[in-house]
C-alpha positions in Angstrom: 52.5 111.9 77.7 51.8 109.2 75.1 48.5 107.5 75.0 48.5 104.2 73.2 45.6 102.2 71.8 45.0 99.0 73.7 44.3 96.2 71.2 42.8 93.9 73.9 39.1 94.3 74.6 37.7 93.3 78.0 34.2 91.7 77.6 33.7 91.1 81.3 35.8 91.0 84.5 35.0 89.5 87.9 36.9 89.2 91.2 37.0 85.4 91.7 38.9 85.3 95.0 39.6 87.9 97.7 41.3 87.7 101.1 43.4 90.1 103.2 46.5 89.2 101.2 45.5 88.8 97.6 42.8 89.5 95.1 42.4 87.3 91.9 40.4 88.6 89.0 39.3 86.8 85.8 38.5 88.6 82.6 36.9 87.4 79.4 38.7 89.2 76.6 39.0 89.5 72.8 42.6 89.3 71.8 44.3 91.6 69.2 43.7 88.8 66.6 40.0 88.8 67.3 39.8 85.5 69.1 38.3 85.0 72.5 40.5 84.5 75.5 40.9 84.7 79.3 43.1 87.0 81.3 43.8 86.5 85.0 45.5 88.9 87.4 46.8 88.2 90.9 47.0 91.5 92.9 49.1 91.4 96.0 47.7 93.7 98.7 51.0 93.8 100.5 54.5 93.9 99.2 55.3 90.5 97.8 57.3 88.7 95.1 56.0 85.8 93.1 58.1 83.6 90.9 56.9 80.9 88.5 59.8 78.9 87.1 59.6 77.6 83.5 62.1 75.0 82.4 63.5 74.4 78.9 60.4 72.2 78.0 58.0 75.0 79.1 56.9 73.1 82.2 56.3 74.9 85.5 57.4 73.5 88.8 55.4 74.3 92.0 56.4 73.4 95.5 53.9 73.1 98.3 54.9 74.5 101.6 53.2 74.3 105.0 53.4 77.6 106.9 
């Protein structure tokens, strides 16, 4: 087993949203270059797939749906 050094350093991490289907966390980090940044994670509690399309101009397109 190989253990690799993680160059990202987590300064703090908080769960900012939680419900029966997803949990969203926000972390303040120091990047490998030494600058401050943020890192967000969406954790699906059930089997799910998420797709975020990005076009040739680096724009994202989101569609609202009523369910």
